[in-house]
N, C-alpha and C positions, 0 to 999 in steps of 0.2 A: 321574840323580843328583839327590838332594834338595837344594834351596836352603835352607841353614840360616840364611840371613840374613833370610828373609822373615818377616813378622809372623804368628804363629799366628792361626788363624781365631777362636779363643775368647778372644783378648786383648782387654782393655777398650779402648774408643776413647779417644783422647787428649782431655782436657778443655781447651777453649780458654781461654787466659788472660783474665781479666776486663779489660774495656775500661777504660783509665785516662782520667781527665779530662785535658783539656789543661792542662799546667803553666803557672803564672803566669810562670815563668822564660823561656818560649819562646812563639812564636806561630805558628799554622798559616796566618795571614793577613798576609803581609808588606806587602801594599798598605794594609791598615788601619793597620799600624804607621807606614807612611810618612805617611799622612794625620794620624795623631796627632803625629808629629814636626813636621809642618808647622804644626799648630795650636799646638804648644808654642812654636815659633819666633815665630809671630805674637803669642802671648801675651807672650813676653819683650819683643818690640819695643814692644808697647803700654805695658808698665810702665816700660821705659826712658824713653820719652817722658814718661810721667807724672812720673817722678822728676827728669827734667831741668827740668820746670816746677814740680815739687813741688805738683802739683794734678791731680785727675782730669780728663782732657783731653776728655771727651765727656759729654753729657747724654742720649745716645740709649740708654743701658742702664737696667736696673731700679735700679741703684745710685744713691741720692740724692747728688748731687755737693755736697761741702763746699768751702770756699774754699782749703783746703790739705789735704795728705795726713796720715794717721795722727792724727786728732783724739783718739782714745782713748789712744793711746800718748803723745801730747804731754802729756796731763794727768798721767799717771804719771811721765813724765820730769821735769816741773817739780816734782812732789811730792818725788821723790828728790833733786833739786837743792836744794830748800829744806831738806830733812832733813840733807843733807850740809853745808850752810852753818850748821847749828846752829839753824835755825828749826823751829817746829812746824807742819808742813804741814796738820794738822787744824784749826788755829786761825787761820791767815793765808790771805788770798786769793792763790792761786797762778796763776790764769788767769781768763779772762772768765766761767767757770762757777762760780767761787767757791772755797771751801775744798776740800781734798783729799777726794774722795768714793769712793776705792777702799779695799778691805780693808787693814788694817795690814800683813798679810804680803806684799802686793805691793811694799812698800818694800824688803823683802829680796830678793824674786824679781827685781826690776829694779834692784838696787843697781849692777850692772855699767854701767848707762846713764850714771853720773856721769863716766865716762871719755870720753864722746863728746858731740859737739854734737847738737842735736835732729835735724838732717838725717841725719847718719850713724847715730845710734841708731835712727831710724825705718826706715832702709834695712835695718839688721841685723835688727830685729824682724820686718819683712816677709819677709825671707829665711828666718827661723826659721819663720814661719807657713807659707810655701810648702813648705819641706822637711818640716814636720810633715804637711801635707796629702798630699804625695807618698808619705810613709811609710805614712800611713793607707790610701791607695788600694792600695798594694802588699799591705798586710795584709788588706784586704778581698778582694783577688784570691786570697790564700792561703786564706781562709775558703771562697770559692767552690770552690776545688780540693778542700778537705776534704769539702764537701757534695756533691761530684760534679755541679757545675753548669758550664755553659760559661764558660770564662775568656777575657774579651776581651783583645786585645793591650794590653800594659802602657802603651805610649806613648799609645794612644788613650784608655784609661781615665783616665790622669792628665790628659790634655788636656781631656777632657769635664768632669772635675770642676773643674779650675782655671778653666775658662771659665764655670762655673756662677755664678749670682747670689750665693749665700751666700759662696762663696770670694772672688769679686771684692769684695764688700762688706766682708768681714773684712780683706782686705789694704788696701783704701782707708781704713778707719778705724784700722788697726793694733790690732784688737780683742784683748781678753784671753781670749776663750773658748777659744783654742787651748791654754791651760794645762790645760783639762779633758782634751784628747787626750794631751798630754805626760804628765801624771800617770797617766792610764789605761794607757798603754803601758809606762811604767816599772813600775807595779804588776803589770800582766799578765805581763810577762816575769819579774818576781821570783817570782810564783806558779808560773809554768810551770817555771822552773829549780829552784825550791825543792822541788817535788814533795811538797808538804804539810808541809814542815818549819815548825815554829811560828815561828821567828825570821824566816823569809822572809815568812810571812803577816803578822806584826806590822809589819815594815817596809813591806810593800805597803799595809796599812791606814793607816799614817801618811802615806805618799805620797798616797793618795787623800784624806786629810783636808786636805792642802795644796791639792789641786785643788778641794775643796769650799769652801774659803775664797777661792780665787782667783775663783770664780764660784759664787754661793750655791746655784743650782739643782742643782749637781753633788753636793750632799749626798745626792742620790738614789743615789749609789754604794752607800750602805748597803743599800738595797733590792735593787739589781741583783745584789749578791753572794749574797743569801739562797737563790735557787733552785739555786745551785751548791755549797751546803753550805760556803761559805767563812766559817764562823762566827767564826774568830779574826780574819780580816781585817776583817769587818764590825764586830765589837766594838771592835777597835783604831781603826777609822776614827771611831767615835762618840767614843771617848776623845780621839783626836787633835783632832777638831773642837772639843770642849769646851776642851781645853788651849790651842789656838791662839787661841780667842776670849777666854779668861779671863786668860792671862798678860799680854797688853797690854790690860787691861780698860778703862782710861781711853780709849785710842785706839780700841778697839772701839766704845765708846759714842759717841765723836765721829764715827766713820765712819757709824754709822746716822743720827745727826743730820744730818750733811752730805749723805748720800745722799738723805734725805728732803727737805732744803731744795732740792737740785738738781732734783728731779723733781716738786716740788709741783704745778706747773701741768700736768704730763703724766700722772701716775700716779693711778689711782683708789685709794681706800682700801678694799681688798677685804675684809680681815678685819672691819673695822668694819661694812661693808655686810652681810656675812653674819650677824653677830650681831644687827643691827637687824632684818633681814628675818625671821630665825628667831623673834624675839620677837613680831613682828606680820606674819605672812605675807600678802602681797598679790599678786594677779595682775592686772596692768594694763599698758597701753602705757608705754613708757619716758618719764619726765618729768624726768630729771636734767639735769646740765650737758651741753652739746653734746660729742659725741665725734668727733674728727677721724679720718676713715677713711684714715690714711696708707697708701700702697701698699707701704711697706717694713716693715710690722709684721704680726704674726700671733698676738697674744695673745688667746686665747679669753676669758680673764678680763675683758679690757677691751672687746673687740668684741662679745661676746654681746648686750648690750643694744642695740647698734647693729644687729646682724643681725636681731633680733626686736623692733625698736623699736615697731612698730605692732600688735603682738600682745599677748595677756595675759602672755606670757613676758618681756616687756620689762623688768619690774620685778624679775625674779629675778636675784640677784647672779651675775656671771660666774664668780667663784671657786667658788661652790657647784656650779654646773653642771659646771665642770672636774673637781671632786672626784667628782661623781656619775657622770660619763662615764668618766674615766680610771682611777678607782679599781678598779671591777669589771673593766674591760678589762685592766688591768695584772695583777690577781690571777689572772685566767683564763690569760693568756699565761704568767705565772710558773709556774702549776701545770702547764701543758703542757710547759714547758721542764724543770721538775723531773723529770717522768716520762719525758722523751725519752731514747732510747738514744744520741742524738747531742748530748747536753746540752753537753759541754765545747766542741764545735765552734760552739755557738751563743752562747758567752760574749760575743764582741765585738758581733755584731748586736743581741743582747738589751740590752746595756748602752747602746749607741748609741740604740736605740729608746726606752729608759727616759729618757735625757737629752732626747730629742726631745719626749716628752710633757711633761717638766718645763718646756721652753721655751714650750710652748703655754699652760701654766698660769700663767706669770709675768705679773704685772700690766703689765709694760712690756717687750715682747720684740720685737726687730728681726730682720730676716731674715738677718743675718750668722750667727746660730746655728741657722739651718735646715740647716746642713751635716750635723747629726746625722741628720736625716730622709733626706737624700740618701745618706749613707754606709750607712745601714741598707738602703736600696733597692739600693745597689751590691753589698752582700753577698748579697742574697736574690732579687732580681728575675731571672727566667729565662724563656726562650721557652716552657717547658712549663707556665707558669701559665695559668689560665683566661682566656678572652677577656674576661670581665667585669673581671678584675684589670687586664689590659692596657689596656682602654678607660678605666678609672678612673685609671690611672697617666698615660696620655697626656693626659687631660682636666684632672687636678688637680695633677700634679707637674711634667710637662715644661714647662708654660706658664711657670712661674717658675724652673725649672731652667736653661733657656736664658737668656742675659744680656740680650737685646735688649728694649727697652721696647715694650709693646703697649698702645695707648690704649684699654683697656677700663674699664668702670665699677669704681671702687675697691671698692665694697661687694661686687660680684661677685668681684673678685680675692680679697678676704678670705674669701669663702665657699669659693672653690677651695682656698685654703690650708688651711682647716679640714677640708674633705672629703678632703684628701690623707692625713689620718690613717687613713682607712678602708683603702685598698689596701695601704699599708705595714704596717698592723697585720695585715691578712689574710695577707701574706707571712710575717710573724713567726710567727703561729699555725700556718700551714700547715706550715712547716718543723719547728716544735716537735712537731706531731702526726703527722708522717710515720712510719708503722710499718714500711714496706718498706725496711729498711736492709740491704744485702748484707753478708755476713760479712767480705768483704775491706775494705769501707768502715769497718766497726766496728773492724777491726784497725788500719787506718791512723789512725783517730781516737784510739784508745788509745795508739798509738805517738807521735803528735804532737797531744796534746789541746788545746794552746793555740796559737792562730795566731801565727806569728813569721816573721821574714824569714830565719832561719837555715836 
């Protein structure tokens, strides 16, 4: 009797289901998650002690220790307090650094601080910074899932980032750079949920304009939107930047004056130097004022003459070098992203990488904004990368990613930070150029084109 349940000999073989990447919501390595949870507990205990003393309790980390916590936040807090009391913070001395030297819009962004004393306000702002960092790490893991990369355990990824030098430095200073991430994610989710609707693009562009004024280098949002054909958002961002600067025109002028007064002794005058050098180009060893090789800075604009001080390149302005290096590099990466079949999944890492290049080009850039570089690596670095990339990452990134101070030569440390641009940029371009995208991966990217936690 014939078995009618058996498979016919000419039936096609079953096609195995495509292997799915590990989801960021779960982990196949519970032991690594336990290690991550332990690191997070230790991190929390460290900061509890710091806030009890309201001071960074150790000088064994890369973070330069200040006499009290949240130096940058306290400046804004006092400016808001003066404004609420009817004074003009841009014209009166509000602390030891002088007049208010933050953009006018920060008075609105931090208006909530008038309800709290400086200690409680600093604690709240540092909690916001920490929560934003954790959210960003989760979103980076979502990007890794979309790109079919190995997804590390959530707790371990958050712990490794929170213990990094840029994250520790940001929290210690209560820095304002996190506004760039906050506005980026608000705009990103508006564009994702809006699905191309013009009014969502307009609101997203205005939100990015706020971030651009909270930290000036984030005006690069405009460029980062172009490879993704977000023309409406980019144009609205330009209009928003102009309006936010022009509406309080008097305060905007005073802000630039006060900021210049605050950093006169620290910041070079890059634009003036470029104009003068282009008028009379010279190639000679550096002969300008001494440059302090601070271990917690990474400005190529400022440190280039120091790095090449004894060579004919020492007289070339650092800002010009930054433009000549970063301009073509960014244009090539943007072109690769524009042509990439996985373009939408690269939005977050490409934007973070663009911001990272912007921080290197700033005349005065401290390591608390190096988190853009680390987050880009967190999105893209994978075990399948070449040995050359791994060696470069270990040699130039991990040494300052980890928080513990290593007594190496300061100029050498600056060189390592500059060289860190190379492997991270290689990761960005590699993922933008990858042609072998499985059909299932493309379908997933189209279904969830924007990284989100939903």
